[in-house]
KOLKE-947621 format. One line per field, with one value per residue (C-alpha): residue number from 1; x, y, z negated; residue in one letter. Coordinates in steps of 0.001 Angstrom, whole numbers, padded with zeros to 6 digits, always signed. Last residue first. Layout:
resi <- c(NUM_...)
east <- c(X_...)
north <- c(Y_...)
up <- c(Z_...)
resn <- c(A_...)
//
This chain:
resi <- c(432_431_430_429_428_427_426_425_424_423_422_421_420_419_418_417_416_415_414_413_412_411_410_409_408_407_406_405_404_403_402_401_400_399_398_397_396_395_394_393_392_391_390_389_388_387_386_385_384_383_382_381_380_379_378_377_376_375_374_373_372_371_370_369_368_367_366_365_364_363_362_361_360_359_358_357_356_355_354_353_352_351_350_349_348_347_346_345_344_343_342_341_340_339_338_337_336_335_334_333_332_331_330_329_328_327_326_325_324_323_322_321_320_319_318_317_316_315_314_313_312_311_310_309_308_307_306_305_304_303_302_301_300_299_298_297_296_295_294_293_292_291_290_289_288_287_286_285_284_283_282_281_280_279_278_277_276_275_274_273_272_271_270_269_268_267_266_265_264_263_262_261_260_259_258_257_256_255_254_253_252_251_250_249_248_247_246_245_244_243_242_241_240_239_238_237_236_235_234_233_232_231_230_229_228_227_226_225_224_223_222_221_220_219_218_217_216_215_214_213_212_211_210_209_208_207_206_205_204_203_202_201_200_199_198_197_196_195_194_193_192_191_190_189_188_187_186_185_184_183_182_181_180_179_178_177_176_175_174_173_172_171_170_169_168_167_166_165_164_163_162_161_160_159_158_157_156_155_154_153_152_151_150_149_148_147_146_145_144_143_142_141_140_139_138_137_136_135_134_133_132_131_130_129_128_127_126_125_124_123_122_121_120_119_118_117_116_115_114_113_112_111_110_109_108_107_106_105_104_103_102_101_100_99_98_97_96_95_94_93_92_91_90_89_88_87_86_85_84_83_82_81_80_79_78_77_76_75_74_73_72_71_70_69_68_67_66_65_64_63_62_61_60_59_58_57_56_55_54_53_52_51_50_49_48_47_46_45_44_43_42_41_40_39_38_37_36_35_34_33_32_31_30_29_28_27_26_25_24_23_22_21_20_19_18_17_16_15_14_13_12_11_10_9_8_7_6_5_4_3_2_1)
east <- c(-022978_-024972_-026887_-027914_-029070_-032839_-032976_-031439_-034052_-036852_-035572_-035383_-038978_-039789_-041660_-039353_-036961_-037564_-037542_-034129_-032757_-034096_-032361_-029176_-029315_-029739_-026964_-024505_-025204_-024799_-021726_-019921_-020707_-019505_-016128_-014530_-012959_-016100_-018299_-015911_-015950_-019666_-020798_-024547_-024955_-023059_-025273_-028416_-027048_-026366_-029916_-031310_-028987_-030421_-029381_-026853_-023325_-022501_-021776_-022562_-018974_-016980_-018514_-019862_-021745_-019986_-017012_-015198_-014204_-010860_-011826_-009058_-009810_-010930_-008276_-008556_-008534_-005202_-006675_-004305_-004252_-007987_-008891_-006387_-008026_-011422_-009919_-008215_-011405_-013487_-011005_-010801_-014583_-014947_-012229_-013257_-016861_-018955_-021085_-018134_-018704_-017447_-016960_-013602_-010928_-007522_-004517_-001108_+002313_+003551_+006939_+007666_+004838_+001941_-000644_-002927_-004392_-008121_-010650_-014351_-014030_-014920_-011750_-009326_-005618_-005076_-008294_-010748_-014309_-017223_-019578_-020962_-017525_-018591_-017566_-021128_-022640_-024297_-025631_-024214_-025037_-028737_-027610_-025660_-028862_-030130_-026919_-023859_-021784_-018522_-020074_-022967_-020846_-018337_-020889_-021356_-017642_-016440_-014867_-013870_-011921_-010361_-009294_-007730_-005737_-004638_-003510_-001439_+000166_+000812_+002642_+001247_+003704_+002376_+000458_+003163_+001659_+004073_+007400_+006270_+003517_+005621_+006451_+009736_+010062_+012592_+010084_+007648_+005413_+001956_-000345_-003994_-005950_-009519_-011734_-014642_-017312_-019605_-022486_-022848_-025831_-029634_-030346_-028701_-027330_-025997_-023273_-023634_-020377_-022160_-020177_-022934_-022702_-023470_-019897_-019909_-021044_-017974_-015550_-017652_-017835_-014142_-013026_-015342_-014071_-010481_-010766_-012079_-009617_-006644_-007588_-008202_-004816_-003064_-004517_-003704_-000120_+000183_-000733_-001576_-005144_-007434_-010452_-012273_-014854_-018373_-020043_-020347_-019962_-016837_-014484_-013145_-009772_-008019_-004757_-002471_-003597_-001677_-003664_-001288_-004147_-002935_-002533_-006096_-007387_-005620_-006761_-010404_-010459_-008729_-011365_-014050_-012463_-015737_-015811_-014665_-014507_-014371_-012022_-009225_-008931_-010703_-010006_-013338_-014751_-016472_-017414_-020956_-019841_-022985_-023049_-025778_-029176_-030262_-033980_-035213_-032944_-030395_-027501_-026439_-024519_-020891_-020691_-018250_-015660_-013157_-009808_-008206_-004649_-003780_-000636_-000976_+002118_+003323_+005373_+002636_+001587_+001438_-001576_-003626_-002382_-003726_-007104_-007410_-006433_-009204_-011784_-010644_-011157_-014646_-015534_-018411_-016425_-015398_-011721_-011496_-011489_-015124_-016161_-013751_-014109_-010972_-010488_-009015_-008295_-008714_-007398_-009196_-009038_-010370_-011843_-009737_-008138_-004526_-004327_-003586_-001007_-000023_-003595_-003758_-007368_-009996_-013720_-015589_-018864_-021886_-025118_-028235_-030632_-029063_-031444_-030818_-027051_-025885_-024656_-027524_-029643_-033039_-033204_-033723_-034800_-032355_-033212_-029720_-030466_-029851_-028514_-024745_-025117_-026868_-023536_-023933_-020775_-017766_-014538_-010914_-007376_-006794_-005596_-008692_-010841_-008518_-008211_-011918_-013864_-015913_-017592_-017730_-019426_-018391_-020944_-019863_-022958_-020810_-019295_-016307_-014585_-013963_-012813_-012734_-010451_-010905_-008649_-005764_-002672_-000253_-001426_+001835_+000983_+002416_+001435_+000000)
north <- c(-002772_-000394_+001760_-001222_-003684_-003197_-001917_-005181_-007178_-005015_-005585_-009366_-009331_-009595_-012611_-012986_-010051_-009085_-012758_-013271_-010273_-011702_-014993_-013035_-011337_-014691_-016342_-013565_-013650_-017406_-017394_-014656_-016216_-019641_-018347_-018797_-022131_-023224_-022440_-024300_-027416_-027242_-027222_-027476_-023732_-023044_-025475_-023803_-020405_-021790_-023063_-019678_-017832_-019820_-022631_-023918_-024422_-027539_-031245_-033578_-033792_-034452_-031766_-031716_-029062_-026112_-027340_-028382_-031748_-032518_-031497_-032837_-035885_-035230_-034306_-036294_-034116_-034154_-032797_-029860_-028974_-029321_-027431_-024748_-024270_-023822_-021350_-019358_-019185_-018099_-015437_-014155_-013774_-012225_-009645_-008901_-008371_-010027_-008071_-008193_-011779_-015208_-018485_-018101_-019247_-018855_-020839_-019259_-019379_-015880_-016183_-019354_-020389_-018661_-020915_-020409_-023358_-022810_-023577_-023265_-024491_-022986_-020917_-023827_-022957_-026282_-027639_-027751_-028841_-028202_-026806_-023252_-021666_-018704_-019396_-020305_-023606_-024152_-021118_-018821_-015425_-015154_-016742_-013645_-011551_-013104_-011862_-013443_-015047_-015231_-016092_-018373_-019790_-021178_-023659_-025377_-025557_-026807_-030013_-028154_-025410_-027974_-030212_-027236_-026210_-029750_-030513_-027337_-027825_-031523_-030516_-031223_-033036_-034032_-030845_-028700_-026617_-027410_-025811_-022193_-022865_-021806_-018481_-017457_-015032_-017170_-018228_-019301_-017056_-018271_-018124_-017328_-015516_-014573_-013847_-011496_-012016_-010065_-011532_-011483_-010017_-010457_-010399_-007012_-006220_-009792_-010207_-006693_-004732_-001693_+001478_+004062_+007117_+010833_+012153_+012497_+008877_+007908_+009100_+007572_+004134_+004057_+005177_+002720_-000173_+000923_+001211_-002336_-003599_-002000_-003301_-006740_-006889_-005418_-008144_-010987_-010013_-008422_-009029_-005949_-004795_-005790_-003920_-005646_-003476_-004060_-001486_-003462_-007227_-009357_-007070_-003599_-002987_-001931_-003502_-004109_-001099_-000294_+001920_+004704_+007197_+009544_+006514_+005399_+008859_+008813_+005278_+006007_+009129_+007271_+004525_+007131_+008394_+009660_+007355_+004219_+001244_+003321_+005790_+003414_-000150_-003386_-006778_-007919_-005180_-001821_+000208_+000942_+002452_+004037_+003521_+000981_+002122_+000892_+001280_+004155_+006384_+008961_+006691_+005747_+002486_+001343_-002424_-004241_-007013_-007494_-009279_-009688_-010911_-012545_-013729_-015989_-016264_-019815_-021158_-023638_-021500_-018657_-020341_-020071_-016528_-015482_-017069_-015214_-011933_-012530_-013105_-009879_-007963_-009474_-008290_-010367_-011902_-008507_-008321_-007668_-004334_-004780_-005195_-004451_-003688_-003271_+000056_+001531_+005228_+007439_+010976_+014252_+017758_+016737_+013266_+010716_+009832_+008945_+006165_+006838_+004974_+006935_+007161_+003331_+002192_+000802_+000961_+000231_-001542_+000071_-001376_-002361_-002925_-006281_-008600_-006810_-006660_-008358_-011531_-013573_-011712_-010482_-008284_-004535_-003436_-000966_-001825_-003301_-005524_-004636_-006435_-006033_-002247_-002737_-002693_+001071_+003085_+004113_+005664_+004688_+005733_+007692_+010736_+010827_+013403_+016357_+015240_+015808_+012607_+011324_+008016_+004436_+001763_+000792_-001872_-005365_-006869_-008448_-005070_-003257_-000704_+003003_+005999_+009155_+011555_+015283_+018285_+017301_+019492_+017530_+014119_+012991_+009462_+006018_+003375_+000000)
up <- c(+008696_+006472_+008952_+011087_+008457_+008231_+011830_+013074_+011161_+012555_+016091_+015510_+014286_+010581_+009175_+006170_+006023_+002399_+001391_+003003_+001101_-002158_-001358_-000680_-004078_-005831_-003784_-004602_-008328_-008650_-006381_-008314_-011670_-010474_-009342_-005925_-006835_-008664_-005677_-003361_-005506_-006300_-002679_-003336_-003929_-000704_+001218_-000153_+000908_+004384_+004780_+003722_+006085_+008953_+011305_+008800_+010063_+012044_+011707_+014622_+015820_+019001_+021170_+024710_+026675_+025060_+023054_+026237_+024786_+023146_+019598_+017351_+015228_+011649_+009042_+005838_+002746_+000930_-002333_-002749_+000958_+001573_-001579_-000578_+002825_+001169_-001308_+001442_+003522_+000529_-000581_+003007_+003164_-000305_+000334_+003925_+002778_+005468_+007966_+010343_+011413_+010404_+012277_+014051_+011591_+013245_+012060_+012540_+014140_+015063_+013300_+015254_+017561_+019300_+020947_+017972_+016120_+016281_+013573_+014422_+018001_+021389_+021653_+021960_+021562_+019759_+018332_+015467_+014772_+012394_+015044_+015087_+015423_+017556_+021146_+022085_+023256_+019861_+017971_+015317_+016829_+015849_+012606_+011569_+011732_+008499_+006926_+005294_+008043_+006037_+002683_+003652_+006489_+004000_+002658_+006034_+006859_+003469_+004837_+008012_+006252_+003937_+006824_+008605_+005538_+004709_+008239_+008479_+005073_+005702_+008862_+012321_+014568_+017982_+018667_+017109_+014332_+011523_+012351_+012018_+009474_+006473_+008135_+006509_+003598_+001750_-000928_+001798_+003874_+004730_+007751_+008340_+011049_+010129_+013125_+012519_+015147_+017444_+019439_+023189_+025035_+025182_+021450_+020871_+017397_+017027_+014405_+013060_+013062_+014476_+015158_+015032_+017257_+017117_+017025_+013225_+013087_+015115_+012429_+009644_+011270_+012119_+008665_+006939_+009026_+008599_+004817_+004421_+007038_+005302_+001860_+003354_+005062_+002025_-000202_+002205_+003001_+006418_+010046_+012052_+012522_+015372_+016719_+019574_+021302_+022597_+024841_+027126_+026754_+026377_+024458_+025233_+023653_+020459_+019265_+016279_+014254_+011070_+008681_+007644_+007209_+009953_+012251_+011471_+012348_+015723_+016568_+015697_+017845_+020680_+020416_+021003_+024217_+025674_+028707_+026827_+029187_+032357_+030638_+029745_+028503_+029339_+027832_+029324_+031528_+031035_+034090_+032901_+029561_+028143_+024381_+023660_+022311_+018880_+018264_+016103_+018173_+017079_+016080_+019610_+019770_+019784_+019346_+017060_+016974_+014172_+014250_+010838_+010284_+006973_+005193_+002162_-000070_-000630_-003538_-004468_-007448_-004905_-003315_-006508_-007057_-003645_-004362_-007690_-006024_-003481_-006208_-007903_-004672_-004516_-008028_-009415_-012286_-013677_-014609_-018361_-020190_-021283_-017644_-014823_-011114_-009017_-007306_-004153_-004710_-001672_-001175_-000611_+000836_+004251_+004882_+006773_+003451_+002637_+000061_-003601_-005669_-008753_-010057_-010019_-010020_-012384_-011613_-014835_-015533_-017103_-018463_-016467_-019378_-020243_-018362_-015064_-015650_-012483_-014211_-012737_-010165_-011302_-008191_-007924_-004448_-002955_+000690_+001093_-001894_-005538_-008598_-008195_-008012_-011353_-013183_-013306_-012802_-014861_-013650_-014198_-013419_-016613_-014646_-012465_-014209_-013524_-009930_-009387_-008850_-005903_-006663_-005483_-003412_+000101_+001016_+002033_+000382_-002365_-003224_-001730_-003946_-003556_-005613_-003504_-005383_-004781_-005189_-002956_-002769_-004961_-003726_-002164_-001025_-001565_+000986_+000000)
resn <- c(I_Y_H_S_Y_Y_T_V_I_Q_D_S_S_K_G_D_L_E_A_I_E_A_R_K_V_A_C_Y_N_E_I_L_E_S_G_L_A_S_A_L_K_K_D_A_E_L_M_S_I_S_E_G_L_S_D_G_V_H_R_T_T_S_V_K_E_F_G_D_N_L_E_E_P_P_L_E_Y_S_N_E_Y_G_L_L_A_A_Q_L_V_A_A_V_A_F_Y_P_S_A_S_G_D_G_V_R_H_E_I_R_A_G_T_G_T_E_S_S_I_R_V_A_V_A_R_H_D_H_G_W_N_A_W_Y_G_C_M_N_A_P_K_L_R_A_Y_S_N_V_T_P_A_I_V_A_S_L_A_E_H_H_Q_L_L_G_A_I_C_G_K_T_L_D_S_L_N_N_K_N_I_G_D_A_L_A_N_N_G_N_K_D_T_F_S_I_N_I_H_L_G_S_G_S_I_E_P_F_P_K_A_L_F_S_L_L_Y_G_K_K_Y_L_V_E_R_A_L_N_K_F_L_F_F_N_D_C_A_S_L_A_D_S_Y_R_L_T_L_E_F_Q_P_S_D_F_E_A_N_L_S_E_I_P_I_N_C_K_A_A_E_D_W_I_L_D_M_L_G_E_P_D_N_F_I_G_T_G_Y_V_C_S_G_P_A_D_Y_P_V_L_K_S_D_G_K_S_V_V_Y_A_E_G_E_L_G_I_M_P_N_L_G_H_K_Q_W_A_K_I_A_K_K_L_A_G_R_G_C_L_G_F_P_R_E_H_E_Y_V_D_A_L_A_I_V_S_N_P_E_W_S_T_R_Y_D_Q_P_D_F_K_M_C_V_D_P_L_G_Q_D_Y_G_G_H_P_A_E_V_I_Q_K_S_Y_T_V_S_Y_V_G_K_C_L_M_A_E_G_K_S_A_F_S_R_P_L_Y_K_G_R_A_L_N_L_Q_D_C_F_L_V_R_I_K_Q_E_K_S_N_D_H_K_S_M)
//
């Protein structure tokens, strides 16, 4: 995390990411920030997107909605894209102890679990999103008629919106790997550079909020919804995983060869596949997510894996050496990066520690033919039930976190019961 000279700033924007992937927090004057903490109502963990209060376990409903505390380091601010301010990334505490519902805390727990094996998780996040007009009751795509797959330049982005995002990200020391047009117009792929797991998620959380706020000022929404338009491609969040060993080398570098997979590689993939159904509840966490997760799509619907195969859930990249990695392709940008990466790392760790058996590689096309019958749930409700039933993964992530999350998500499902696809998109669109 970058150090920042905050001598001229008057305002601290304290932020954390909750279980709904919302940027919660407060603005504080510098004079109030010296202790590195600020209180807020625990009830933020007991509300849906529509602000309906839910009797969610551990969310404070039965306690009169007491306070929890955002704790941050006042010597380690991040540069803000807003004038006259800096950003403080916070962890959530309760009674001076890490709060069990804090997604950033869940990620730190997963990182420490891997570090006990002498391995430090490295993460690269690839997000996909659509640019849409914000002024209409129904989302209207940004007009880019000359857009093409892997497109760049004015025909893909006539108003230079990606340039605005790039420039602001550079000012905020958020390291972009690449920006380009994706499959359908006006869909863009936004990829940040590889880094350690906590920095990667911090950067992606800030980047997403930066990009959405910058474009909102220009009259656009940047939608990370899985399927904002039913007739065109969905958007995913691909989580790329590797590990550095005690010498700083990529621990997967010599273990991804097709004829010589290492125990680490096999264990990680087997764990991701063993917990495939439960994982989807965390990394594809909205009703809209299941409009994208369908067979015969490059979305990770099936519980399969392959070498450089984009129609599987877990792909071994074609890159070798320092670039060797495993790519998990199921999730979408409505997921909290902290919660999603924590879940993927914990599932991979369960496979590695317990020597799960690795299923045969997917050698079919992944569209018309697949080698497995297992797949993600066909609705958020099914996936939530699978997460609740997966006691090993739930325990690894934290039982309090899972109990609360599932309760809030079931309330969200009830709110959207019987709604049309357009109404569902409208429900989420200003938050994701």
